C-alpha positions as CSV (number, residue, x, y, z in Angstrom):
1,M,294.0,-274.9,-29.6
2,A,290.0,-274.9,-29.1
3,T,287.3,-273.3,-31.1
4,L,285.1,-270.9,-29.1
5,L,281.6,-269.6,-30.0
6,I,280.6,-266.0,-28.8
7,T,277.2,-265.0,-28.8
8,G,276.4,-261.6,-28.8
9,A,280.0,-261.0,-30.5
10,A,279.0,-257.4,-32.2
11,G,278.6,-256.0,-28.5
12,R,281.2,-254.3,-26.3
13,I,282.5,-257.5,-24.4
14,G,282.5,-259.5,-27.5
15,T,284.5,-256.7,-29.4
16,A,287.1,-256.6,-26.9
17,L,287.4,-260.5,-26.4
18,R,287.7,-261.4,-29.8
19,P,291.5,-260.2,-30.4
20,R,292.6,-261.5,-26.9
21,L,291.1,-264.9,-27.7
22,L,292.8,-265.0,-31.1
23,A,296.0,-264.0,-29.6
24,A,295.8,-267.0,-27.4
25,G,295.6,-269.4,-30.2
26,H,291.9,-270.1,-30.4
27,D,289.5,-270.1,-33.4
28,L,286.3,-268.2,-33.0
29,V,282.7,-268.4,-34.1
30,L,280.8,-265.0,-34.1
31,L,277.4,-265.2,-33.5
32,D,275.0,-261.9,-33.7
33,E,272.2,-260.4,-35.4
34,R,274.2,-257.5,-36.7
35,T,277.7,-257.6,-38.4
36,P,280.5,-256.6,-36.2
37,D,282.2,-253.2,-36.6
38,D,285.8,-254.9,-36.5
39,P,286.2,-257.0,-39.5
40,V,286.3,-260.7,-39.3
41,V,289.7,-261.9,-39.5
42,A,291.5,-265.3,-40.4
43,G,290.6,-267.8,-37.7
44,E,287.0,-266.2,-37.3
45,R,283.5,-267.1,-38.5
46,F,280.5,-265.2,-38.6
47,V,276.9,-266.4,-38.5
48,A,274.4,-263.8,-38.7
49,G,271.4,-264.8,-36.3
50,S,269.7,-264.7,-33.0
51,V,269.8,-267.1,-30.0
52,N,266.4,-267.6,-30.5
53,D,267.0,-268.9,-33.9
54,P,267.7,-272.8,-33.5
55,A,268.9,-273.1,-37.1
56,A,271.5,-270.4,-36.5
57,L,272.6,-271.9,-33.3
58,D,273.2,-275.1,-34.5
59,D,275.3,-273.7,-37.4
60,A,277.3,-271.7,-35.2
61,L,277.8,-274.2,-32.7
62,A,279.4,-276.7,-35.4
63,G,282.9,-277.8,-34.5
64,V,282.8,-275.6,-31.1
65,D,284.4,-276.7,-28.0
66,T,283.1,-273.7,-25.6
67,V,280.4,-271.2,-25.8
68,V,281.2,-267.6,-24.5
69,H,277.2,-266.5,-24.0
70,L,277.0,-262.7,-24.1
71,A,273.7,-262.2,-26.1
72,G,270.9,-260.4,-24.5
73,I,269.7,-257.1,-23.2
74,P,272.6,-255.4,-21.0
75,T,270.2,-253.3,-18.7
76,E,267.0,-252.5,-17.3
77,A,264.0,-253.2,-20.0
78,A,260.7,-254.3,-20.3
79,W,260.0,-257.6,-18.9
80,N,258.8,-259.5,-21.7
81,D,261.8,-258.1,-23.8
82,L,263.7,-259.3,-21.3
83,L,262.5,-262.9,-20.5
84,A,262.9,-263.4,-24.6
85,A,266.3,-262.1,-24.6
86,N,268.3,-263.1,-21.3
87,L,266.2,-266.3,-19.9
88,T,264.6,-267.8,-23.2
89,G,267.8,-267.0,-25.2
90,T,270.1,-268.6,-22.6
91,K,267.7,-271.5,-22.6
92,N,268.2,-272.1,-26.1
93,V,271.9,-271.9,-26.0
94,L,272.2,-274.4,-23.4
95,E,269.8,-277.0,-25.2
96,R,271.5,-276.4,-28.6
97,A,274.9,-276.7,-26.9
98,A,274.1,-280.0,-24.7
99,A,272.4,-281.5,-27.8
100,G,275.6,-281.1,-30.2
101,G,278.1,-282.2,-27.0
102,V,279.4,-278.7,-26.5
103,L,279.9,-279.2,-22.5
104,R,281.9,-276.1,-21.5
105,V,279.9,-272.6,-21.4
106,L,280.5,-269.2,-19.9
107,L,277.2,-267.4,-19.2
108,A,277.5,-263.5,-18.8
109,S,275.8,-262.9,-15.5
110,S,276.2,-259.6,-13.8
111,I,276.7,-258.0,-10.7
112,H,272.8,-256.6,-10.6
113,A,272.3,-260.4,-9.8
114,V,273.5,-259.4,-6.2
115,G,272.5,-255.7,-6.8
116,R,270.9,-255.2,-3.7
117,V,273.6,-256.6,-1.6
118,P,274.9,-253.6,0.6
119,E,278.1,-252.6,0.0
120,P,280.5,-253.1,2.7
121,L,283.3,-250.5,2.0
122,D,284.9,-251.3,5.0
123,E,285.2,-255.0,4.5
124,P,287.2,-255.7,1.5
125,G,286.8,-259.2,0.1
126,S,283.6,-259.9,2.1
127,V,281.2,-260.8,-0.8
128,P,281.9,-264.4,-2.1
129,G,281.4,-264.6,-5.6
130,D,278.6,-267.4,-5.4
131,R,276.7,-265.5,-2.9
132,L,273.0,-266.1,-3.4
133,P,271.3,-263.8,-5.7
134,R,269.6,-260.5,-4.4
135,P,268.7,-258.9,-7.6
136,D,268.1,-255.0,-8.0
137,T,265.8,-254.8,-11.2
138,Y,264.4,-257.1,-13.6
139,Y,267.3,-257.4,-15.5
140,G,269.1,-258.7,-12.3
141,V,266.3,-261.3,-12.0
142,T,267.1,-262.4,-15.1
143,K,270.7,-263.0,-14.8
144,A,269.8,-264.7,-11.5
145,G,267.6,-267.1,-13.8
146,M,270.4,-267.6,-16.0
147,E,272.5,-268.9,-13.3
148,L,270.1,-271.1,-12.6
149,L,269.7,-272.6,-15.9
150,G,273.6,-273.1,-15.6
151,S,273.1,-275.1,-12.6
152,L,270.1,-277.2,-14.3
153,F,272.2,-277.9,-17.3
154,A,275.4,-278.6,-15.3
155,D,273.5,-281.1,-13.3
156,R,271.6,-282.7,-16.1
157,Y,274.1,-282.9,-19.0
158,D,277.5,-283.3,-17.0
159,M,278.6,-279.8,-18.4
160,S,280.9,-277.3,-16.9
161,I,279.2,-274.1,-16.8
162,V,280.4,-270.8,-15.4
163,S,278.3,-268.0,-14.3
164,A,280.6,-264.7,-14.6
165,R,279.2,-261.9,-12.6
166,I,280.6,-259.1,-14.8
167,G,280.9,-255.7,-13.0
168,A,281.8,-252.2,-14.7
169,F,283.3,-253.7,-17.8
170,G,285.7,-251.4,-19.7
171,E,289.2,-250.6,-21.1
172,Q,289.4,-248.3,-18.0
173,P,287.6,-247.6,-14.9
174,S,284.8,-244.9,-15.5
175,S,283.2,-244.0,-12.3
176,S,284.1,-244.1,-8.3
177,R,282.4,-247.5,-8.3
178,A,284.3,-248.9,-10.9
179,L,287.1,-248.6,-8.9
180,L,286.2,-251.3,-6.6
181,M,283.9,-253.3,-9.3
182,W,285.8,-253.1,-12.5
183,S,286.2,-256.1,-15.3
184,S,289.0,-255.2,-17.3
185,P,288.9,-257.0,-20.9
186,D,292.3,-258.7,-20.2
187,D,291.0,-260.3,-16.9
188,L,287.5,-261.3,-18.5
189,A,289.7,-263.0,-21.3
190,R,291.6,-264.9,-18.3
191,L,288.3,-265.9,-17.1
192,V,287.0,-267.4,-20.5
193,L,290.5,-269.1,-21.1
194,A,290.1,-270.8,-17.5
195,T,286.6,-272.3,-18.5
196,V,288.1,-273.6,-21.8
197,D,290.4,-275.5,-19.4
198,L,287.6,-277.0,-17.3
199,R,287.3,-280.7,-17.6
200,E,285.1,-281.7,-14.5
201,P,281.1,-281.4,-14.7
202,G,280.0,-278.7,-12.5
203,H,278.2,-275.1,-12.4
204,H,280.4,-272.2,-10.7
205,V,279.4,-268.8,-10.1
206,V,282.1,-266.3,-9.9
207,W,283.0,-262.8,-9.5
208,A,284.3,-261.7,-13.3
209,L,286.0,-258.9,-11.8
210,S,289.8,-257.7,-11.5
211,R,291.6,-257.7,-8.5
212,N,290.6,-254.3,-7.4
213,T,292.2,-252.6,-4.3
214,G,289.7,-252.4,-1.7
215,S,286.9,-254.1,-3.3
216,P,284.0,-256.0,-1.2
217,A,284.5,-259.0,-3.8
218,D,285.9,-262.3,-2.8
219,L,287.6,-263.8,-5.8
220,T,288.2,-267.2,-4.0
221,A,285.5,-269.0,-6.0
222,G,287.0,-268.0,-9.3
223,E,290.4,-268.8,-8.0
224,R,289.4,-272.5,-7.5
225,I,288.5,-272.9,-11.1
226,G,292.0,-271.5,-12.3
227,F,290.6,-267.8,-12.8
228,V,293.6,-265.5,-11.2
229,P,292.9,-261.8,-12.3
230,S,295.9,-259.5,-12.4
231,D,294.6,-256.2,-13.4
232,D,293.7,-253.4,-10.4
233,A,291.4,-250.3,-11.3
234,F,293.4,-248.3,-8.7
235,H,296.5,-248.6,-10.7
236,A,294.9,-248.4,-13.9
237,L,294.3,-244.6,-13.8
238,D,296.9,-242.2,-12.4
239,P,295.7,-239.8,-9.2
240,D,294.4,-237.1,-11.2
241,A,292.2,-239.4,-13.1
242,R,291.1,-241.2,-10.2
243,A,290.2,-237.9,-8.6
244,D,287.9,-236.7,-11.6
245,L,285.7,-239.8,-11.9
246,P,282.3,-239.2,-11.4
247,P,280.6,-240.2,-8.0
248,E,278.1,-242.8,-7.9
249,D,275.8,-244.1,-5.5
250,L,278.0,-246.8,-3.2
251,R,275.4,-248.1,-0.7
252,F,274.8,-251.4,-2.7
253,L,277.0,-253.3,-5.2
254,G,274.4,-252.6,-8.0
255,G,275.3,-248.7,-7.6
256,E,272.7,-246.4,-9.1
257,M,270.5,-249.4,-10.7
258,V,269.0,-250.1,-7.5
259,S,267.2,-246.8,-8.4
260,L,265.9,-247.3,-11.9
261,P,262.0,-247.7,-12.5
262,L,261.2,-251.4,-13.0
263,G,260.9,-252.1,-16.2
264,R,261.8,-248.9,-17.9
265,S,264.5,-249.1,-20.4
266,T,267.5,-247.0,-20.0
267,S,268.5,-247.1,-23.5
């Protein structure tokens, strides 16, 4: 049994991971600036604070084996806001984890770090999980920078760090693009558990996606570290539900994000 710190624990992904990681037998520390909507239960400890607050980070990291770093701005926004939340915040988490001897970290990167890669719909499995970045937005740039920080700290401090390129996360696929790039909660939990089991130092950039029929994603990089996703967006919905999914721009991996005005918040 391990003790995991989840930063940004009150968000959508953190909320979905909590019961799955508890069911796997792990204890959780939940760090967020706001109290989670779902009550904190046995096996969990909540720390109110930001990843830009060293004292809160040190409190949250006490007794932790693995960090699941989800905190940050999850979409396009003003440049300075993205830098503070996504890059400086990640630097702080990695610095405090290294100082505290916490050597396993999963970083929530994004498909938008490679969002401008043309989507090869006729070539399933053709885009490796560790492909060089080609971001689609300032947000994507900060996620690519997060991956570089992961590489730096893995090399400097012999840490095991996974940069997880998350796709269309949700309980079910919600668009035609999600049929190809869905990240199910169960499969993302499987990636966290694979990270917990890592023992050799190194940085791994992987697709944090489900095993979706026809997806352009090559899942080999994740499989090398023991991440074997089993959900499939195609089978998560019946034919009528699939037919009713709203269309989306499928020219690039980043979908409609590639057309957003740079630096403009979507919230």
